[in-house]
N, C-alpha and C positions, 0 to 999 in steps of 0.2 A: 474690970475683970473680963467683961465681954470683949472689949477691944483687944486685950492681951490674947485671949483665945482665938480671936479672929486673925490677928497677925500671925499666930502660930500655925493656924490651918492654911493660911495663904502661903506661908513659907514652906510648908512640907507638902501641900496638895497641888501646888502649881509647878509647871516646868518653866524654868527661867533660862534664857539664853542671852548672851551678850552679843551685841552687834559690834561693827567695826569701831564705833565711837565709845565702846565700853559702857554703854547704857543698857541696863537690863530691859529685856522685852518679855512681857508676861503674855503667855499663850493661853491662859485661862484666868477668868476673873471670878471673885467670890460673889455669891448671891446669898442674902440672908432670907431664910424662910422661917417665919415665926421667930423663935428664939434661937434656932440653930442655923448658923451660916453654912452654906454649901458652895461648892465650886462647880460651875457649869463650863464644859469645854467649848471653846470657840474654834472656828475654822482656822487651820494653819495658814499663816500669811508668810509669803516669801518677800522679804525686804529687799529693796534695790541694792542695799549695801551689805546684805547678809553674807557672812563668810561660808556658811553651810546652809543646806535646805533640809527641813524636817521631812522624813519619809525616804523611801528608796529612790535613787536617781532614775530618770527616764532612759529607755533603750532606743537607740537610733538605727539598729541593723538586725541581721539575722544570725542565728548561731550556725555553726558548721552543719549540725544535724538537720536543721531546717532547710538549709540550702541543698543538701543532698537529697532530701525528700522531694523538694520542688523539681530538681533535675531529673529524678527518677520518674516523676509523674509526666514531665514533658517528654521523656524518651518513650514512655508507654503510649502517650497520645500520638506522637509522630509515627510510631510503629503501626498503630491502628489506621492512621491516615494512609500510610504507604500501602497497606494491604487493601484498604477499602477503595481507594481511588481507581486502581486498575480494574477492580471488579465492577465498579460503577461505569467505567469507560467501555468495557467489553460489550455490554448490550447496546450502547450508543454506537460503537463502531460497526457492530453487526447490522443494526438498523440502517446506518448510513450506507453500508455496502449493498443491502437489499434494495434500498432506494436507487442507488446508482445503477444496479443491474436492471431494474424495471425501466428506468429512464433511458439507459443505453439500448435496451430492446426496442423501446418505442422509437428511438432515434434511427435505428437501423431500418425499421419499417418505413419511417418517413423518407429516408434516403432512397429506398427501393421505389417508393411511390413517385418521388420527384423525378428520378432519372429513368423510371420505367425499366428497371432491371429486376431479376428474380432472386438475386443473392448479392451479398457484399463479400468479396473474397477474403480469405484469411492468409493468403500468400500472394505476392505479386512482385514483378520485377519492374522497377522504375528506372528508365534511362533518360538522361537529360537530352540526349540526341537520338533521334529515331534510327539512325544508321547503326547504332551499337546493338540493336536487336537482331541485326541481319548478318548472316555469314556471307562475307563478300565472295567467297569461292563458289557458293551455290545460289546466292541471291535470295535465300529463304531464311526465315528466323532460325536461330541457333537450335532451339529445342521447342517442343510443344508448350512448355512453360512460357517461353518468350512469346510465342504466337498468342497464347491465351491472354497474356498481359496486354499486348497490342489491341486485341479485340475488345477487351473490357474497357480500356481507357478511351478508345475511339467511340465506344457506345455511350460513355458518359459525356465526352467532349468531341462531337463528330467533326468539328472544324479544325482540330489541331493538326490534321494531316493534309490540310489544304496545300496544293502545290505552291512551293515558295514560302510556306508558313514557317513559324518560328521553330517548331519541333525538328524540322529538317534543315534549319539554317542556324539561327542564333541559340536555339535550345530552350527548353522549359526547365526552370529551376524548381524542381519538385520539392526539395528540402529547404528552399529559401535561404541558402547560405551565401548566395552571390558568387559562388565559384562554378563557372560554367565548364565543367569537365566531369566525365564519368570515371570514378576511381575503380581500381581493381576490387572485385568482390572478395574481401578478406585477403589474407596472405597468399592463398592458392587458387581461389575460385570455387566453383561448384562441382561436386562429384555427382554424376548421373548414372543410375543403374549400376553402381558399384565400380565404375571405371575411375581412372585417375582424374583428379580435379582438372577442370578446364578453366583457364583464366578469363572468365567473362568479366565485363565491366558494367557498372551501374550500381543499383541498390536492390537487394533482395529482402523484402519486408516479411517478417513473421506475423502471426495472427495478432499478437498484442500491439504491434505497430500499425497493422492495417486498420484495426478498430479506431485508432486515433486519426490516422491519415484521412480515411474516407468520411468520418463524421466531423472532424475538426478542420480539415483543409490544410493549407500550407503552414508548416510550423515556423515559428520565429524564436530563435534562441535568445535567452536572457542572460545577463552577466552572472547571475547566481547559479547557473547550471540548469535552471528550469526552462520551460518553453511556454509559448502562448499560441493557441490555435487561432488562426486569422481567417479561416474560411477560404473559399475559392473566389478568384476574380470573376466578374461577370463578362470579361473579355472572352468571347467564344473561341478565339484562336490561341489564347494563352491563359489558362486558369491559374497560373502561378505569377501572373504579373503583379508587381508590388503596387500598393496603394490603389486609389480609384474605388469605384463601386465594387462591392463584394457580396457574395452570398454568405450569410453568417453560418457558423458551425451549427450542426444539427443537435449537438449536445453541449451544455455549458461546462467545459473542462476547467477545473481549477488549476491555475498555473503552477502552484507549489507541488502539485501531484503529477505534473507532466514532466517526466525525466527520461533520459536515455537509459535503457536497461542493459547492464552488463552483469551476468551472473558471477557470483563469487568464485575466486580461484582461477580466473582466466589469465593466461600468460600475456606478456606485453605484446602488443600488435594484434591481439584477438579481441575484437570489440563486443562479441557476444551477439549483437544485433546490428542492423544496418545503421551506420553513423548518421547523425543529423535528424533521425526520426524518433520521436519520443514514444514511450508507453505510458499508460495511465495507472497510477498506483491505486489500489483498492481503498476501502474506508478505513482499514487498519494502517495505511500509509507506508507499507514496507515492500509489497510485492505487486507487480502489475496484474491486471485482469487477463486471464487467458480467453482467447476468442477463437472459435472454430466455425467455419462455414460448411453447410451441407452441399454447397455448389449446385443447388437445384437449378437445372437448365430447362426443365419442362414440368408440366403439371403432374405427370405421372412418375417423374424421377424422384428418388429419395435415397438416403443413405450414401450420399456422395462424399462423405468426409474422407480426409487423408488423400486428396486428389494428387498431391505432389509428394507422396511419401518416399519416392525414390530419388528425390533431389536433396542433397545435403545442405545444411546451413553453413554458408562459407565463412561465417564469422566465429564459428566454434571449432575447436580442435576435434578432428575425427578420432574415434577410438580405433584400436588395431583392426586391420582388415580380417574378415571372417569371424569376428567375435560376435556371438549371438546374431543380432539382426544386421550386422555389417553396416552398409550405408543408409539403411532405412531411417527416416526422420519423421518428424511431426511438424504441424504448423506452429507449435509453441515449444520448440526444442530447447530454447535458452532458459525456460522457466524451471525453478527448482522443485523437485518432488521427493517425497519419502526419504528424507535424509537418513543415510546409514544403511539403506537396503542395498543388496548386491548389485541390482540392475542400475542403481544410481551411478556406479562407477563407469558405466558404458554411455553415459550422456544421452539416453534415449529420449529424454524430454517428457512433456506432458501430452497425453493423447485425449481425444474426446471419449465420452462414455457410451458404451454399448450395453444393452440390457439382455440380449439373447443372440442366438445364432439363427440366421434365416434358412429357408429351405434350400437355397443355393449354396449354402456353406459360409456366406459372409456374415458379418455382424449386423445386428439391427440396433441402430443408435437411438439414444434419447433425442427428441426433437428431430426426427429424421428428415424433415423438409425445410428446416429453418437454420438454426444456429445454436451453439452453446456458448454461454458466458460463465466463467467460473472464477471465484475468488479463492485464494489459498487460505483464507481465514486467519485466525489469531496466531497460529504457529508458523505462518509464513511459508509452509511447504504444501504443495499440491499432492493429492493422491495421483498416482501415475495413470490410473484408469485403464482402458482397454488398448493394449499395445498390439499393433498389427505389423506383421513381418512379411506380408505379401502385397503386391501391387500390380496394376496393369502393366504388362510388358516386362515384368521382373523375370529373374532367372527361373528356369523350369523347376529347380529344386526348392524354390522359396515356399514356405508354408505359413499358414496362419498361426500366430502365437500370441497368447494373452499373458500379460505380466501380472494380472490380478484376475480373480473371478469376475464374471460379468456382474454389473451393478444393477440393482433395481430398488425401488422404494421399500420393498419388503426385505431384501437381503442386505440392506445397508449395514447392520451391526456385524454381520459375518465378514463383510468385505473390509470394514474398518472397525476393528475391535476397540472398545473404549480405552483411552490412554495411549493408543498407538500414534506416533508422530506422522503427520501427513494424511490428508484425505478426510478424516472424521469430522473436522471442523470446517471443511470447505463449504462454500455457499454457491449455488448455481441457479440458473434460470429454469431448470427442469424439475426442481424439488423445493417444496416450501419449508423445509427444515434443513439443518446441517446434514451433510451427506452421510454422516455416521448415525443419524437418527432415523429410524424407520417410520413409515406411515402407519398410524395406529388404526 
């Protein structure tokens, strides 16, 4: 009787499944406790030849909803990274720019010490042949600008004018391109004092190019459009002689940031700046540093900025005659400023900063006896600063005119209101904050 009940409990209390060989497989076995047999469950076993598996089948993929959730999370994370990375780079770029400006300032002072000069010019004319500085009809330099350029170069390299020397014979290859000829300065030449352009030859360097030329020496063009600063040769009669012993650059220029600067929107044939001479992009990597010299010629002289304000940049299109300041230019005319402002249409360029008007009526500049180095900052546009429309020897009717209020560390926010393009995020060697941030 017990056996019969046991068989019955086994038959109805166990799960029986047939395998491929039609033999029953018992997944639970009876156990007798006292006088009552019970059935204790055993772990499910998957037989090698089983047709089916007890329990739900395993999943090997994702559902559509799960995939959409994962994609959405990835998109959110990418968006956060895109926003965060530039914000993280901005302080780094600003710090790199401030470091550059400090080191460039030290390099300029080292240059002045080595060559025993009181300033490094922010405009100069370089001719490969000395004769091209001279008006053959008069036997004199074409303009005071030409004379000043000769005087400064011979102060640095006294033996280049040695009778029979290379400057008067085979030439000095100032831009290192191997082409021993002086090209026309731009399509038309230089306009002086508002007159029609004169087709001078050679190279007229702006401030951003002078900064690189004097501190870096002879440029070497690279296949990728960048340049390498090679210093000046120790050959006293030819500072541009290739190879040999050299005086190294005064500043460690990074080649990937040494590029020839042409402002946007120039027509074909207008290079913007002298060809073959690079400018140095700031820490943000888009716009060159602006450089302005005070041209201090004596201990008591100061505020000598804009010395050649009446000489046009021959590589830029001139605006219509008699418009605002007419031919008046700046040492950094090719650099972009205050995009969208009305004066931008007249290509006035970037001027050095003045903080007040002196007793004689002229502007009093920041760093009146040294120089100004300025970065356009993150937005890539300079503030125009203090525009001057009068100059020594200019027309009698010419007057001082300022494109913006005079800038000072206290008036910074009123000159460059927050959110205004150009100027407010500029970085300079005369202020320890952005130029739109006042001194507290």
